C-alpha positions as MATLAB code, in Angstrom:
seq = 'MTAPPPARSLARRLFAPVATLAGVAAAFAYVGTVDPNEPGHYPVCPLLRFTGIYCPGCGGLRSAHAFVHGDLPAALGANALAVIGYGLFGFLMVIWLIRGIRGVPMRLAVSPVLWWGIGAVLVLFTLVRNLPFGSALAP';
ca = [
       4.897  -27.350  -33.789;
       6.939  -26.135  -30.883;
       6.939  -27.876  -27.557;
       5.457  -26.033  -24.573;
       7.989  -24.535  -22.186;
       9.020  -26.805  -19.311;
       7.049  -26.405  -16.103;
       8.757  -24.297  -13.454;
       9.316  -25.703   -9.989;
       7.137  -24.608   -7.077;
      10.048  -22.759   -5.470;
      10.683  -20.824   -8.676;
       6.986  -19.963   -9.092;
       6.728  -18.689   -5.515;
       9.988  -16.740   -5.489;
       8.543  -13.415   -6.743;
       5.470  -13.289   -4.481;
       7.400  -14.467   -1.411;
      10.217  -11.971   -2.088;
       7.663   -9.185   -2.508;
       5.920  -10.194    0.701;
       9.271  -10.349    2.538;
      10.206   -6.849    1.344;
       6.878   -5.375    2.405;
       7.028   -7.222    5.747;
      10.535   -5.815    6.327;
       9.323   -2.293    5.543;
       6.363   -2.682    7.909;
       8.654   -4.122   10.593;
      10.948   -1.108   10.284;
       8.062    1.376   10.446;
       6.603   -0.584   13.354;
       9.923   -0.335   15.202;
      10.934    3.241   14.336;
       8.005    5.449   15.379;
       7.125    8.082   12.743;
       5.437   10.152   15.469;
       8.901   10.950   16.853;
      10.524   13.818   14.912;
      13.755   13.255   13.027;
      13.310    9.637   11.933;
      11.675   10.215    8.554;
      11.713   13.104    6.069;
       8.826   15.574    6.120;
       6.356   15.522    3.211;
       7.616   18.269    0.869;
       4.103   19.187   -0.313;
       2.916   19.671    3.271;
       6.076   21.514    4.269;
       6.024   24.027    1.429;
       2.279   24.439    0.781;
       0.459   23.217    3.904;
      -1.586   20.833    1.736;
      -1.984   17.190    2.754;
      -1.119   14.868   -0.130;
      -2.813   11.442   -0.460;
       0.187    9.851    1.263;
       0.389   12.210    4.248;
      -0.028   10.188    7.412;
       0.836    6.948    5.629;
       3.808    6.139    7.862;
       1.814    6.879   11.023;
      -0.979    4.740    9.599;
       1.422    1.852    8.934;
       2.896    2.188   12.428;
      -0.550    2.063   14.044;
      -1.581   -0.819   11.763;
       1.487   -2.858   12.756;
       0.636   -2.281   16.414;
      -2.976   -3.391   15.863;
      -4.502    0.053   16.410;
      -6.956    0.126   13.498;
      -8.816    3.305   14.583;
      -5.516    5.231   14.749;
      -4.434    3.759   11.403;
      -7.702    4.858    9.792;
      -7.384    8.283   11.399;
      -3.872    8.804   10.066;
      -4.652    7.751    6.478;
      -7.814    5.794    5.711;
      -6.868    5.366    2.054;
      -3.588    3.716    3.042;
      -5.442    1.195    5.213;
      -7.643    0.328    2.234;
      -4.414   -0.104    0.254;
      -3.049   -2.519    2.882;
      -6.178   -4.632    2.521;
      -6.001   -4.559   -1.274;
      -2.323   -5.512   -1.161;
      -3.095   -8.433    1.175;
      -5.877   -9.642   -1.124;
      -3.640   -9.468   -4.202;
      -0.819  -11.277   -2.370;
      -3.142  -14.157   -1.460;
      -4.298  -14.403   -5.094;
      -0.679  -14.263   -6.338;
       0.430  -17.005   -3.914;
      -2.527  -19.269   -4.771;
      -1.903  -18.813   -8.484;
       1.805  -19.510   -7.952;
       1.037  -22.749   -6.095;
      -1.339  -23.829   -8.859;
       1.167  -22.913  -11.574;
      -1.063  -20.250  -13.141;
       0.813  -17.075  -14.095;
      -0.263  -13.852  -12.404;
      -1.411  -11.326  -14.948;
      -2.623   -8.001  -13.643;
      -4.019   -6.044  -16.553;
      -5.377   -2.704  -15.424;
      -7.506   -0.860  -17.945;
      -7.034    2.856  -18.539;
     -10.507    3.454  -17.095;
      -9.421    1.887  -13.803;
      -6.235    3.989  -13.747;
      -8.330    7.130  -14.291;
     -10.687    5.970  -11.537;
      -7.782    5.459   -9.120;
      -6.466    8.915  -10.015;
      -9.912   10.441   -9.449;
     -10.172    8.769   -6.023;
      -6.720   10.101   -5.066;
      -7.592   13.627   -6.201;
     -10.964   13.519   -4.428;
      -9.380   12.155   -1.234;
      -6.738   14.903   -1.355;
      -9.331   17.605   -1.974;
     -11.711   16.459    0.772;
      -9.029   15.977    3.433;
      -7.841   19.557    2.878;
     -11.297   21.157    3.218;
     -12.847   22.071    6.577;
     -15.676   19.500    6.329;
     -13.169   16.726    5.575;
     -10.913   17.359    8.530;
     -11.662   13.847    9.823;
      -9.585   12.532    6.889;
      -6.607   14.769    7.692;
      -3.739   13.099    9.572;
];
């Protein structure tokens, strides 16, 4: 019989989630500081520029900027799907940190059905926000 691997220290278990959280916080701090509503700070979405079609990410930077400044209606107006993603990210970070403190490894197994569902939501969101009746979802 082989011995179980030695237990990792709390600092080592929390390194990955804390580093991830720090990177995302730095990105949000930058977007909160450098306004994407001002031209010239960020590149233009190539799909929008060349086709006039809003992709699922269009308005994401403006949404993040509004979210950082506590303007939830503006964040939802710029990209509602991104705001849902912020909430999902926050939920997963809390779970990851709790599991890290308890010493339980974080395993995120996503089934192919869920991946197809996420893809379908992205396609549907893109389609609706580009149609006249879905203009409320356009940035």
